[in-house]
C-alpha angles and dihedrals in degrees: 000000000000116000121233092244088063094054114083116181117207128184092258107025147002120253125199114213112194116172092201091056091043088053093052094050091048090050091051093049090047089048091052092051091048094051092045090050092048091043093051091044092051091048091052094047092048089051095057094041090052091047092051091046092054090048093062103029103024128228101324093182087063101031116025115212126230123223104211125196126174121262117218129202130185113264115257095232089058092044089053089047093054092045092054095046094080091232118157124250095021096173091068110069097166139061125209123214092276091057095253121149114247130198116211133150092190131055133173129210113255095222096051093047090049090051091050088055093055090057096038088065091061094045095047093046094050102037142030129271091261093057099077141029130198113216142152121257092244092058096059093060094222091295108169103187092087142088111244146167109214119201122208129004098268104073121095091245095052091049092045095051092043094048097043124092090243087076102086094160121061148007124207113207142125091021093303146090116236124196113227116245091014112083094179091056102090126149116194133187120240140166094289108030139042129189132218138186137224115196126175118185135173105223114231091225095050107033090173092060131084123211122196131177126192114186142143142206088244133006095277090055091057097044095039091051089051092050091049090047089053092048101044104025089114094054090043088053090049094051100038098026105190097333130112117266144170128206137172124218132197120219134182108244109266092005112095094176090062091070113129129172114255100170138077 
């Protein structure tokens, strides 16, 4: 039964004022405003993240990117040596952790694979499954009309970019990284520290493509640079936008998360 204090009589009509119903209506209105605010905020954040992602990696829906790692094979002279040693089970050159013999003609470096996984997380989170492919350098047959991220210095793609005139940034040689045009800027590996590079270029022959190389002097340089790229790709995008760039990071040997930018 409605109490008298909730019954208000006007000249032309009767209005019912119920605090409980008014509270529900206010809560619904507030919830709608909160939802709209969160929805708008998420859309804005998504827009800027998507823009920064495209600045670094390009439009992957139009041009998928290849994540490239080196593929290693056993040297022929070592194969011949083993085959002539009269050892048993010569078709199995590797052991797993359980001590079982494994037969495999293709092996991939652990550090380069770990480095790939760092970046794969970014790509997978911000694009669809068809926007990227993981392949060995050998499988791509030296094709250049692609977008790629190459891990380590031993793939065809890393060597090609580093040796091409499009690389105006660094040389890796004699266990050191040299900044081109600055003879005094040399970063050399030692017992405590390794160094890695991240280079992004836009090839002249293929202006819709993006080439990225992540490599180090030693293994820690490669994996540390990849970790740094994963951690700071948004700020790199904000700084460099969609332009080419080259940076050097220093990393304590064996500790990827210690990587810091030291050049420029």
